[in-house]
N, C-alpha and C positions, 0 to 999 in steps of 0.2 A: 469389447466383443459380448454379445448377448448369448452366453452358453446354454440358455434355454431355448434359443432358436432352433427348430428343427432342421434348418438349412445348415447351420453352424454344427450341430451335432453330426449330421450327415457326413460333413467334410472332415471333422475333427476325430471321428471314431478310429480310423486308421491313418491319420495324418495325410490326407490327400485321398485320390480316388483310382490311381493306377499303379502298377508294379511291372517289373520285368521277371519273367519265369523261364527256366530252361525249356526247351522243346524235346531235348534228348537226355537219356539218364545221365547223372553224374553221382553215382553211389560207390564206385570202386576205384581203385588205382589204375585199372585198365581204362575205365572211362576217362579219367583224368588224362591218361597219356594219349587218348584219341582226341578229346576236346581241346586240350591245351598242348603244352610241350611233352614229348618231343613231336607228336604225331601232326599236330597242326601245321608244322613247317612244310609238310608235303603239300597240303591244301594251298598255302600260301606260294609255293613254287608253281603249282598248276595255273592259278590265277595270274601269276606274273607272266607266264608264257601264253596263256589263253584267257584274256580278261572277261570274255563273255561267260566263262563257266561261273563266275561269281554270282549268276542268276539262280544257279542250282546248288551251289556249295555254301552260300551264306543266306541270310535272311534278307539281303537287300530287295530282292524282288517282291517282297512282301511288306516293305517298310516305307512309311511316309513321314516326312518331316512337316510338322505344323509350324510355320514361322510367322511370328508377329513381332512388331516393335511397340506393341500396347498403345498406339496412337489413336485407336478408334474402336475401343472395346464396347461391344454391345451399343446401348445408346447412352453409356456412361462417358464417352469421350476419351479424352488423352490422359488415362489413368496410369499409364506406364506398363512396362513389361512384368513386373512381379506381380501387380495386382491382376494383370490379365492372364495368369498362369491357371486359375481355377476354370476358366472358360476352355483354355486349350486341353486341359486334362479331360473336361467334359467332352469334348470332340474326340479325343483319344479313345475314351469309352464307347461312343457311338461308332467309331471305325471298327473296333475290335468286335462289338456285340453284333453289328449289323452286316459286317463284310469280311469278319476275321482278318482285318488288316492291322498290323503293328505301327501305331501312329505315335511319334514322339514330339512332345511339346518343346519348341525352342523359342524362347522369349528373350529377344536379344536387346541389348542396352545401347542401341543407336537408332536415330531416326533420319540418318542421312542416307539418301537414295543410293549412291555409290557404294557405300558401306554395306547396305542390306544386299544389293547385288553381289557384291564381292563374297559375302557370307555365304550366299546360297550357292554361288559357284564352287566355293571352297568345300562345301559339304556334299557336293554331287556324289563322290564315290561311295559314300554310305547308304544313299537312299534311292529307292525306285521311283519316287515321284516328290514333288514339293506342293503343299496346300498353303498358300499365302492366306492369312486371316488377320482381319481387324487392323489394316494398315490404312491411314487416312488418305483421302483424295486431295489433291490430284497425284500426289506422289506414287500411289498404288498403281496407277495407269502405266507409268514409265517402267516401273519396276516389272510388272508383268510382261509388257511388250519386249523388254531387253531380255528377260530370263528365256522367254519363249524362244528366242532367236539364238541365245548363247549357250543353252544347257542342251544335253542330249537326253534329258528325262523330262516327262511331262510336269508342266507347272500349270496350278489351277488356282484362281483367286475366287474363293468362296463367297465373298461379299459381293463381288461382280456377277460372275456368271452363275454360281449356285443360286443366288437370290433371283435372278432374272428367270431361271428355269423354272424354279417352283412358283413363282407369280404367274408365269404363263400357264402352267398347269392348272393353278387355282382359278385364273380367269377363264381357262377354257370350260371348265366344268360349271362355273357361275353363268357363263354365257349361255350354256345349254339349259340351265334351270330357268333363266330369265326369258329364254326364247328369243335371243337378239344375237345375230351373227357377230362374230368378233370384228369383222370387218366394218361394221356399222356402228361399233361403240365408240363414244368419246371418253377417253381415259385421262385423269389428272394424276401425275406422279408428283408428289411433294417430297423434296430431297434430291439435290443434284449432285450428290458424292457418287462413290463408286457404284452403290446398288442402283440408285435412280438412273444413272446414265446407262448403265448395262440393261435395265429393264425397258427403258425407252428404245434402245437400239434392237432388242429382241422383239418387242411387241411391233415396231416399225416392219422388221423383216417378216413377221407373221401376217402383216397386211392390215393392221389396226390403223385405220386412216385419220384418226383425230386424237393426237396425243399431245398433251401440254404438260411440260416439265417446269416445276416452280422451285426455287430456292428460298433462302431467307429474305431476299430482296425483292422477290415477286416472280412473275412468269419470265422463264428464260426464253428470250427472243433475240433475234440477230442484230437488232439495232442497239442493244446494250453494249457499252464500252467497257464493262467490268468483267467480261466473260473470260476464263482460261481457254485455251484451244479445245478441251475436251467438251466443255459446255457449249462453245461455239459451233462445234461439229453437230451436236446433237440438236442445237437450235435450228440449223438449216434442214434438218429432215423431220422436223415436228412443227407443231402450231400452225397448221395450215390456214387457220382464220386470222393469222397475225394478230393475235390478241396480245395486249399488254396490259400492265397493272398488277394486282395482288392476287393471292390465293382466292379470295373472295370472288374475284372476277373470272378466275380460271374455272371455280366449281360450279358457276351458274348454268344449270342445265346439263351438267356431266351426268354419264352413266355409271362411272366408276371412279373411285378414289384409292390411290395406292400410296401409303404412306411409309417412307424409309427415312424418317426425320426426327422428330422430337415429341415428347409427351405433350398432350392436351392442346395441340394446335389446331385440331378439327372440332368445331362446336356442333351442336344440335342444329343451330340455324343454318350452318354450311350445309348439312345434310338436307334440310328442308328445302334448300335453294336449287337442289340437283334435280335431275329427271326422276319420274316414277320409279320406284322399286331400285334404288341405287344399291351398287356393289361398293363395300367398305373393306379394303385390306388395311388396317391399322397395325403396321408391323414394327413400330419403334420398340426396342427392347431395352430394359425390362417393362417399360410403362408405355402403352400404346398411345397414338395420336388421340383417340377417344376411347373410352370404355365401352366393351360390347352393349352392355345394357343401356347406356346412354344412346349409342347409335341406334339401336332396335327402337327406342323410344321415339326418336326422330323419324322413323320410317325406313331405316335400311332393310333392304330385302334379305342380303347376306352379309355376314361380319366374319371377318377373319383377322387374327392377330399373329404375332409370332411365338406367342406363348403356349405352353403345353397344357396349362390349367384352364383353358378356355376351348370351346369347340372350333373347328376350323383353323388348326395350326398352319400358318403358311410360312414355313421355315425351311431354311436350305439344309438342315439335317436330313431331309428327304432326298437329297441330291447327291451329296458328296460320297458316301459309301459305295453307291452303285458306279458312279463315274469313275472313281478311283479303281475299284475292282476290274472294270474293263480295261483301264489303262495299264494296270500292273500286269494282267494277264496277256496283254498284247504283245509285250516285250519287243516291240518294234517302234522305232523312232517315228515313222511315218504314220503308223496308226496312232500311236499316242499324240503326236504333235497335233493330228488333225482334230482330235477331241479338244485339246487345251489351247489351240490357237484361234479362238474366237470364230470357228467356221459355224455360222449361224444353222445350218442344216443339221448338224449333230445336236446342237442345244435344242433345236425344236423337236428332234426325235426323242430326246430324253424327257422334255416336257410332256409330250404326248403320251409317253410310256407311263410316267407318273399319274397322270389324269385318267388313263385307262384302268388302273387298278381297282377303282370302286365305281359302284353306280351312285352318283353323287345325290346328295340331298341337301337341303339349306343348312342342316347342322352337321353334315359330313361331307365336305366338299373335296377332300383329299384323304388319302390313306394315313393311317398312324405312322410316325416315325418309327414305331416299334413293330410294324408290320413287315415280316421277313419277305414277302413276295415282292417288296418294293426294289430291293438290290437286284433280284434275279430279272424282273422285268426291265430295269433300266439296262442291265447287262446284256440281256438278249437284244434289245433294240440297237445297242451301239455295236454290238459284235455280228449283226447279221449282215 
């Protein structure tokens, strides 16, 4: 461990980034009798008889579980639940800072689909919502689908829907600057995991007519025999020109590249093969598919990454605080489910809300994650 690293010092200073603090006083014996025994027994009896009162007598209605199995942490891969904990603590900080939501990291030591589903069902009494995070595809699709059906609280997979929403927001504003209608753009998505498939689905719903999805073996197209059911489903709604081949073939003449894959997979020559004024969202974390300076050198019109230390951060941290603030405040299963159950209209509304916060420029495509108006704008859009 390099103790001179500013990142190490930041995390080491107080042994992590989050803590639990009381919301009510605990300074006297009377306070103790109210917060704990004997007074708390009255609250237990009330909730036992009227379970819905837990929403106002406990912190459940403002508490989210961030659940990961550590199998797809950032762009680092399957590094395990303990190594993923710093990421989940960071998300907890964003939840609290931006939306005043208490989010608890739960990094669990299993990568079995049924065990993860069972775990989430078992913790439901404590939480108002569940944010699935950094669970590898295709396992994450079944987990989300099952939990949406089997829980009475909202479930949101940030890597799927959060990423898709923020990409659409960024692409909306990039298209305005490029003066190209979204419907007329050709978009290549590299990475056919949770994020790539969700992005393809949402862009298709938005009306983007020419979408090509690529994975490590090349263009995802329906004649391939190695596709899982989720890739096959997307293959049938994308690639209208029925292209096959490699990423090189997909990019030739394309208007936009969206990377949710691995570092350094996009070259300057790739960008030069694209259409004039190409849009590059190189979102692999922590290291993008191409560095912004290289992309600009090759002629990129707009460049975005997932990182906060470059202009144009395209990151799902813009999405989840506002989404969950609306979900938690709804307190209604139907309202909550409609936001978390892949209803495209709701995701489209969230993307449009984020895009509307700024007057975009090539160096400021989206608002900052730290902009407090983002949560309110998403909240108002989803609650209207």
